[in-house]
N, C-alpha and C positions, 0 to 999 in steps of 0.2 A: 520250526520257527517259534519264537516266543511272542506273546501278545501284550498289549496294554489297552485298558478299557477307557474309553473316552465318551463324552456325553452322546456323540453322534453315531460312533461305530466302534468295532473291534478291529484294530489295526495290526497287521503282521510287522514284526520288527526283525532286523537281520539277526542271524545267529552269530554271536561273537563270543570270545572267551569269557567276558563278564556274564553272559547269559546264565551260565550254570550257577551264578551266585545270586540270582534274583531274590530267592526267599531270605537268604542271609542278609542282603542289603536291606530289605524292607523291615526285618526284625531289628537290625541295628539302628534304624531311624528312630526307634522308641527312646533311645538314650544318646543324644548327640551333645557335643560335636562328634562328628564321624570323620575320619580320615580314610579316603579311598585311594590306596596306592595301587595304581594300575599301570602295568608296562605298556609301551607303545603298541597300538593295535588291539588293546583289550576292549575298546568300545565304551569307556567311561563318559565321554562327552556326548555320545549318541544315546546310550540306554539309560544311564542313571537319571538324567533330567526328566525323562518321560515316566520312569518308574516313580519318581518322587511326585510328579504331576498326578499320577494315577491315584495315589493315596491322599493327596491334599484335600482338606475340607472344602465343600462347595463355598464359592464366594471368596476363596483366598488364593493368592497368587504364589508362584515359585519364581524366585529370581536366580538366574544363572549368570555369573560375573566372569567375563572374559578379559584378559589383560589388554586386548587390542581391538580397535574399532573394526577392522576388516574381518577379524576372526569372529567377532560377535554377529556380524551381519551374515557371514557365510554359514555359521553354525545354525542360526536362526532359519536360514533357507533350507538347510538340510533337515532339521527337525520338523519343520512345517511340511515338507515333501513327505516324510514318513507318516504323517497324519493325513496325507492327501489333501493338503491345503496350501495357501500362499501365506507368506509372512504378513502378520497383522490380524489373523484370525485367533486361533488358540495359542499359537506361538507368535510373539512379536519381539521387537528390540527397541532400545532407546540408547542411542550414542550421540556424541556431539554432532549437531547439525543434521541429524537424521532420526526419524522415528517412524516405526510401523506398529501401531497398536490400535486396538478397538475395545469396545465394551466386552467383547468375548475373550479378550486375551488373558490367559492365566499363567503362561510360562513366558517370562520377560528376560531377554538377554541384554546385558548392559556392560559398560566398562567400569573399572573401580572408581574413577572420578565421579561418574553419575551416581554410583551407589553411595559415595560419601555425601553428595548433595541431598539425596533422599534421607540419609541418616540424620543430617543436621536439621532438616526440615520436619522429620517425623521420627524422633529417637526410639519409639517403641515399635516401629514398623507395623502399624495396624494394617490388617488384611494381608499380611505376608505370612505364608505358612513355613516357607523354607528358603534359606539363602545358601547358594552353592557357590563356592570360590574355586574356579578352575585354574589350573596351571599355577597353583600357589607357589611352586618352587621358584618362579621368576623373580620373586621378592622385590617387586616395585614398592616404592615408598607408599603409594596409595593402597596397594594390597595389604601391607603390613599394618597400616593405620585402620583400614576397614576391619581387619581381623580383630584388632584390639578393641574397637568400638563394639563390634558384634558380640564379643564375649561379655561386655557389660550389658548389652541389650538383653541377653539371654538370662541375666540375673533377674531382670525385671519381667521377662516374658519367658517362663520355663516351657511353654508350648512351642516356642520358636525353634525350628530345626535348622542346624548348621552342618553343612557338608563341605569338606575341603577335598580337592582332588588334584592329584599330581602323579607323574611317572617317577619323579625322583624328589620326594619330599625332603625338606631341610631337617637335619637332626633335631634342631630346636623344636620344631613342629611336632616331631614324633615324641619328644618328651612331654609336650603340653597336652597331647591328645591320646588317651589310653584306648579309646575305642577305634579299632582299625580293622579294615578289610584289604586284603591283598589279592589282586587279580593278575594272572599271568597274561602276557601279551601274545600277539600273533605276528611274528616278523620272520620273513624268509631270509636265507643266508645273503649277506652282502659282501662281495669281495672289495678289497681296498687297493688303490693304486696311488703312489705319491708322484707328483710331478712338480718339482720346485721351479722357480723362475730361472730362465737362462740369462746370461749376459749378452747384450747386444754389441754391435761393433764399437760403440763409444764407451763401453765398459759399465753401462747402466742396466740394471735388471729390466726385463720386459714388462710391459704393462699388463694389468689384469686382463683386459680384453684379448691381448695377444696370447696370453697363457690360456684363456678359455678356448680360443680357436685351435690351438695346438692340442689341448685336451680332447676336444671333440674329434679331431682327426685321428687321435690315437685309439678311438673306440669304434670299430667298424660298423656297429649297429645303431649309431647314435641317430640317424635320420628316420629310423623306424621306431624310436623310443620316445617316451615322455621324459624330458630331461629337466631337472630342477637345478638351477644354478644359484648358489648363495653368494651374494655380494654385500660389501659394506654399506652402500648408500646409493642415492639417487643418481649421482654423477656417474658412478661406475656402471649402473644399470643402463643409463643412456648411451655411454661409450660402447658397451657391448652390443646393445641393440642396433646401433649404427653399423658397426663393423660386421655383425652377422648378416644384417639385411643387404649389405654390399656384397658379401662373399657368397651368401645362399639366398638370393631373392625369393625363391619359392618356399622357403621354410617358414613355418607358422611360429611367430615369436610373440610372447605375452609378457607384459611387465606387470608384476604384482607389487604395487605400491600405492599409497594413499593419494599420490598426485595424478594417477591415471583414472579414466572414467570407469564406472561400475561395469559396463559392458565388457571391457577388456579384462577386468578382474574376474568376472564370472567365467569368461572364456578360459582364463588360466586354471580355474578350478574344476572345469567341466570335462570329465573323461570322454564324453562324446565327441570332443574336438580332435581326438586322435593325437598322432605324434606331434609334439610342439616343444619349443624351448621356453621355459618359465624363468625369467630373471627376477629374483626376489631378494629382499633383506632377510634378517633373522625372524621376520614375521611368520615365515613358513617353517620355523624350526620345530615348534611344538603346538602352536595354537591352531594351525590350519592343517587339514588333511587333504592331500591331493592324491586320490586313490590309485591313479595309474602310473605314478612315477617309478621307473625302474633304473634311471641314471641319475646320480647326484654328482654335481661338480661344486666343490666347496673352496672358496677362496681363503678360508680360515681366518677371515677378518670380520670385524663388526665395528660400526661407528657409534660411539656413546658420547654423551654430554657429561663431562666431569665438571662439577661445580666446586669452585674454590671459595671456601667459607671466609677466607681473609679478604678477598677482593670483591666477592659478590658476583663474580663473573663465570659463566659456563664456557668451558672450552671443549669444542668438539674434537674427539680424539679417535683416530682409527687404530685398533689394537687387535692383537691375536685373540682368538675365542679361547674358551676353556676346553679341557678334554670332555667335560659333560656335554657342552654344546656340539663339539665335533661328533660325539656319538649319537646325539639326537639327530643331527643332520644326515649322518650315515644311514641311520635307521629308515629314513624316509624313502630309500630306494628298495626296501624289502617289504612293503605293505601287501603286494598282490602276488609277487613271484620273486625268485631269486634276482638280485640286482647287483649294481656295480657303483662304487664311489670313487671319484678321482679327487685327491686332496692336493691343492696347488701349493704345497709347502714340502719341505724335506721331512723325512721320517725321523730324523734326529732333532727336529725343532721341539724344544720343551713347551709344554702347555700347562697352565694352572689347572688344578683339579676341577674347580667350579668357579662361576662368577660371583663377585662380591655382592651383598645386598645393596640396593640403591640408597638405602638410609645412611650409608657411610659417606656418600659423596653427592648430596642433593641440596637444593635451595631449601633452607628451613623456614623461610618466611611463610609460604602457604601452609606448611605443616603446623607451625606455631599457631596460625590463625584458626585453623580447623580444630586444634586441640582446645584453644580458648573458647571457641564456639560450642564445642562439645560439653565443656564444663568440668571434666575430671582433671586433676592435676596430672601432668605428664608422667611424673614418677610413679603414680598409682596405676597407670594403665598396664595391662598384661601383655607387654611387648614380646615379640620374637627376639628382637634386639633393640634396646632402648636408644633413642637418639642422643647424640653428644650433648651433654648438659650445657656446656659453655656456649656451643654454637646455637643451641635453642634459646638460651638467655639473650644472646646477641640479636637474634631474629625478633624476640619479643620487644627489645628496645626499639628496633626499627619500626615495628608495628605501632608502638606507642608514639613514636615521632610522626607517623602517618595518621594518628588519631583513630586507628582501628582498634586499639586496646587502650584502656584507661591506665592510670598510675598503678593500680593494683593487679594489672595483668588480665583484667575481665574484658570480654569483648564489648565493644560500643555498638550503638545502633547503626553507625556507619560500617562497622566491621561486619555486622550481620548481613548487610546488603551485598557483600562481596559474593556470596554464594549465588544470589540471584543474577549478578553480573557475569558469573562464569569466566573470570579472568584472574590473572595474577594480582595479588594485593596491591602491588606497586602501581599497576595500571589502573585498578580500581580507585586508589587513593587520588589519582589524578582526575578521573572522571567524576568522583564524588564531590570534587570542589566546585563544579559548575552548577549553577542554579538557573533554571528556566531555559537558558540558551548555551550553546556550545559552538565555538568557531569550527568551521569545516576542516581547516588544517589541523586543529587539535583532535578531532574525531579520526582523521586519517592517520595521525601520528599514533593514536592509541591502537587502532587496527593493525598498523604495521608492526608495532611492538607485540601485540597479542599473537599475530600469525608468524612472528619471527622473520619478517621480511629482511633478507640479506641486503647489505648495502656497503659499497666501498666509494660512495660519492658524498657530496655535500647534502646538507639538510633539504635544500630546495629540490634537488633532483630525486632524493629519496621519497619526499612526499608526493612528487609527480608520479613516481613509479607506483606508490600506494594508490594514488587516484585511478590509474589505469587498472590495477589489480582489482579494485572495488567494482569497477564496471563489468568485469568479466567473471568474477568469482562468487558463486552463490553463498559459499560459507562466509565470506566477508560481508555480504549483503544481509544475511541472517543475523550475524553478530551486531552489525550497525543497527538494525531494526530493534533487536533485543535491548541494547543499551539505551537507545532513545526512549523506548517504552517504559523500561524499569525506572529510569531516572526522570521521566516526564520532561524531556529536553527536546528542544527544536534547534535545528542547525541555522547558523547565520554566517554570512560571508564576511567575517572579521579576522583579524590577525590573532595569533596564539599569544596568550599572556605568559611570558617566560617565567614569571614568579610561581605560577601554578605548577609548571613543570618542575621548577627547582624544589618546591616543597615535596614533591612525590619522589624526586630523584636526588635528595640532598647529599646522600652518600656518593654521588657521582659528580659532584661539583668540584672543579679543578682550579687551581691558581696558576697563572701563566709564568713559566720559567724563561730564563734567557734564551734557551734553545728554541723557544716557540712552542714546546710541549706543555701540557698541563698536568700538574701533580695532583693526585687525589689523596684523601685522607688515608687510604689503605696503603699508600706508598707507590701505587701504580702510576706510571707516567704515560700519558696518552697523547699521540699525535693527531690533531684535528684533521678531518678530511674536508678540505676547503679552507678558506682564509678566515681567521677570527682575530679581531683586534682588541678585544676586551681583556681585562686582567682576570675576570672570572668567566667560566663557562660551564654549562652542564651537559653531560654526555649521555645521550639517549640510547645509543647503541655503541658497544665497544667490541671491535674485532681483535681477536687474539691472534698473534703471530709467534713464531718460535722464539724470537728474541725481543719482540717490542709489541706495542698495542696501538691501534689507531681507532678513531671513532667519529661518529656523527655528532657534532656539538652545536650548541646554541649559546650565543653570547649573552651574558648577564650583566647588568648594571645594578650593583647592590649598594645601598646606603649602609651605614654602620649598623643600624638597628636591624636591618634585614640580614646582614651577615651573622649577627648574634642569633637571630631566630632560626637560621638554617643550619648553623654549625652543630657539630656533634659535641655533647657535653660528657665529659668523663670526670668522675669524682674519685678521690683517693684520700687516705689519711697519711699525713706526713709529720714527722717529728721535727718541729722547727721552733727555734728560740725557746728551747728547753720545755716544750709542751706540744701536745698533740693538736693538730689543726686539720680541718677539712680543706683540701685543695680542689677547687672546681676549675676546670679548664675547658674552654670552648675552642675547637679547632675546625678548620675547614680548608680543604686543598693542602693539608700539611702545614697551614699557617695557624698560629695561635691568634685567635680573634679577641679573646679576653680571658682573664683568669682572676681568681679570688682565693684569699686564704681566710678561713673563718675559724676562730677558736672554738674548741668543743667544751660545752659545759660538763662540769664533773659528773653530774647525774647521768648524762647520756654517753659518757666515754666508754664505760664498760661494754655496753651492747654494741657500740660502733667498732670498737677495737676488736672484740671477738668476731664480728662479722668480717672485718678486714683479714684477720688471721685465718678464718675459715676459707675465704676466697683463695688466699695464698696456698692453703693446703690442698684445696680442690684442684687448683691449677698445676701444682708441682709435687703433690703427695705430702703426707704428714712428715716424712723423713726429711724434707727440705727445711723445716723449722729449725730454730736455733737450739738443738738439744745439746746439753752438756754431756760429758762422758758418763756421769753418774745417772742422769736422766735417761739416756740412751740405754745404758746397762739395765736399769730397772724395767724399762719397757720390753726389752728383749727377753729378760728373765721371765717376766710376767706372762708374755705371749707363749713362751716355751712351756711353761707349766700349765697354762690353760689349754693349749693344743693337745698336750699329752694327758689331759684329764686329771691332773694331780690336785690342782686347786680350782675351785668354783669362783671365777673372777668376773668382774663386769667386761662387757664386750670391748675388745682391744684392737679390732681391725680398723683400717683407716677411716672407713665410712662412719663407723660408730664413734670413734674419737672425735671426728669433725663435727657430727651432728650434736653431740653432747657437750661441746665446748662451753656453752653458756652455763652449764651446771658445774663443771670441774675446773675450768680455767679462769672464767670471769672473776671469781672471788679473789684471785690472787693478782689481778691487774691493777695498777695504780697510774696516776698521771705521769709518773716518771718512768714507767715501764717502756723499754725499747725492744724492737724486733730482735736485735742482735743478742738480747739477754732476757729472753722470756723465762719466767719462773716455772718451767715445765717439770722440774724434779719435785718441787713442792706440790704442784697441782696434781701431778700423776699419782704421788703418794696418797693424797687426799682422796682421789678417785678410787684407787685400789683399796684403801683402808689400811689403818695402822697394823692390825693383827696380821693381815695378809702380807704386808711389807716385811714383818718380822719373820713370817714363815718362808718368804721367798729367800731372804738372806740366809736362813738356815738350810734350806734345801738346795740352793744354788749359790755357794759362796764365791767370792772373787777368786780365790785360789784353791788348789787341791794339792795335797801332799803325795808325791810319787813314791813308789816302792823304794827308790834310791834314797829317800829322805829329803830330797830337794822339793821346794814348793814352786809351783808354776801357776800362771794366770789362766783362767778359763775364759775362752773367747766365745761369746754368744752372738750368733749371726742373725741378720734380719730374716734369713730363710727359716729360722726356727730350729737351730741345732746348737749344741754345745760341743766345743772341741778344744784339745790341748795338743801341744807339740813337744816332743822330747826325744833324746837318743834312745834307740831300741834297747840298749843295754840297761837303761834305768827302770825297765819294766820286768827284768828277770824275776822269777819266783812268783809272779802275779798272774792269776788266771782271770780275774775280772775287776774292772774299775768303773763304778757307776756313780750317778748323781740322783738326787731327789728320792731317797730311800729305795734305790734300785729301779725307779719308774722312768727315769730320764736316760736315754742312750747317750753315751759320751763318745764322740768320734776322736779316735786317737791317731795322730800323725806320728808314725815312727820314722825317726831320722838316722842316717848314717853317722859316723863319728865327726864328719866334717859339716854336718847340718843338712845334707841333701835328703829329699824325701825317699824312703824305701817302701813304705806301705801305709795304708789307711785301713783301720779296723775299729769295729765296736765290740768285738769279742776276741779277747786275748787268747783265750783257751784254744779257739779254733785256729787262730793265727799260728800259735806254737806247733800245733799238730800238722797243719796243712801247708802253710807258706814258709815257715821259718827254715826248714831243712834246705830249700832252694836258695833263700836269702843267704844263709850261712855259707853255702857252697860258693857263692859268688863273691861274698864280702870278705871272708877271712884271709884271702890272699892279698886283697887290696888294703885291708887295715889289719895287719898282723899284730900290732901292738895293743889292739883291743880284744877283749874276751869274746869268743864265739863258741860256747860250750855246746856239746851234743844235746844235753838235756837242760834247756834254759830255766826250767822250773826248779832245779836244784842248785842254781847259781845265784850268788849274791847280786842284787840289783846295785848298779853303779854307773857313775859317769866318768870313772877314772880309767887309765890305761892299766894293762895287766901288771906292769911294774910298779906303778904308784899304789895300786890296790894291795899288792904284796907287801910293799913297805908299810902301808897302813895296818895290815894284819899282823906284821911281825912284832914280837913282845918288846923289842928295844927301840 
């Protein structure tokens, strides 16, 4: 057994595969960040935090970040037990709506969201010796953001240790971190059985609960085993629990989900409970260890929220898991002995290799606010994968409309309060409008949105359901108390002010159509749940359906000035009446509320026009600008020479060209410049330089003379290559054809006499030796009137037939 020294005692720790690397791990802590790559069963979450705690300076804490609430609580319980204590002593945790900590706590488990709140309130993490990010491969947006912030913290505090832990780390993370330790796991063999869904009598596939029942009955030892069942969500967990309880009333069934009580969750994790069926979502995939599981039944499904940047709506989607997830789930059956895994899909079912990072499909509004609160520009943060720039810009505009960011994009005092409120910025913006008092229905509405209370009824019934939930749910009660305390508000029994809701949800204001549905600015059409008579309505909750949307709406009566205040402003440059003007357009619900055209002063035109062109280039790439043939040819030639290292030229990639447009393009823009006729050739030549342009023309001419004497155009592709096409016979007698003083490879498309492609080569000598004999054998019978000599290097290059060539060569 290995040991860890604590202030009170020497504690025995279990012997796990990672134990052999104790000394290596402690030595590596001297230069972090450190990436601990540990296979399942290695003991990284058990041993590494206690080893770090052992060497942490007195008075400083170690923070261990787990991606899920239940995992953080369960691991805190496990680590505290190893120290012979209960959570809240040396080991504690801090998660939403629950905390077990004391003055003695030195190892704190928390979720990424809690870590981000700490970082924003205390950017240097005073009194923290080490931050450990566990299960970093899950790539939640909060994990990605926390890792980016922590790298900046370490610049200010070189004594802060950073440890990242994963069984399957992201390749981008492996590139960022050079200091790595690999620990083999401990996993017994797990056999795999596939059991796809059957068709019922009506031709529909059987439901997941029926599949589960059949899977259990196919495994003789299931009643004496601990069985872990992976299901996509709460509805499926409940359906399976009810069917199993009906079929096997004496079997112990545990649900592992945030909706069930702590006692049932602990029973699911406790091996002392003996044989049992544990119904769980993907929370048990990596974050939780259930030691005695020997049978895994995997639905192969997971439920995820896909956020649509265009509409601002999250759509819950049940989808196939990745192969990486399937393997993680399978491995859960082999922790203590050989196990068995039943997969409820066909062996032929294709699975993606891995899940996509959440940052590709998430609501950017909370992300944009946290970045602004941190203070570093988004583009300067050391991301694993940078957020989409356009989506982030749109989120910043929404925050400015909520007055959480100022016009320069800096966080306002109201924006800083959002961290203390612990909710989505949209809900916070609604709460922050209240001064001294808040209507009870308004508070219920905010709670219902915060806890994502589902609803397919009208607003009145939805708020009634929220009132009942508040009476019984301690999480709701704690959040209500927190908001009232932070904002110094008291409740009063009055009606909701619709205008306050409209200001926080302005992008969800709709205009009534003839169909009775309401059209939003995003183009989405929403059917109100319940009757609404007004022309305008704001939708608090939108339910997505396969082919339509419905929502809980509130009627709005808006004066013209209020419509202008709530509408979305878009500004663009337009060439109108033979001059550039700024077009400002206010729209709401797909309706133009107001618009203005403002002529642009000559002094300001250059900067505005360049910014407009930069935006087009960012959205559509530089190649979508109005390049003339000569301008495009210059760009492609210059890029080719720069790529091959022939000329030392300014940066010519899209990002560099866009960012430097104020220097190279702006001087050539005038009041009469139009987007269809941008002076890109002149501007690019100025950017590259006169002498370089002359050299480019010399090294890469427009045309090249073939061995046959004919001149052909050289094509320069956007992929960075030069190529020509001509009949094979025109290259006889030639062993090499090159550009740029022999430094630029020339791709030669060799054609048959009728112009069909025969071969592509950059080395004629090799082609004549290796490929030509086979081409000759096949082609000379098909084209007998053209020359196909045995030795092409001794034949005259020509585009003529044998007869015409002979006539040309005869004396008379």
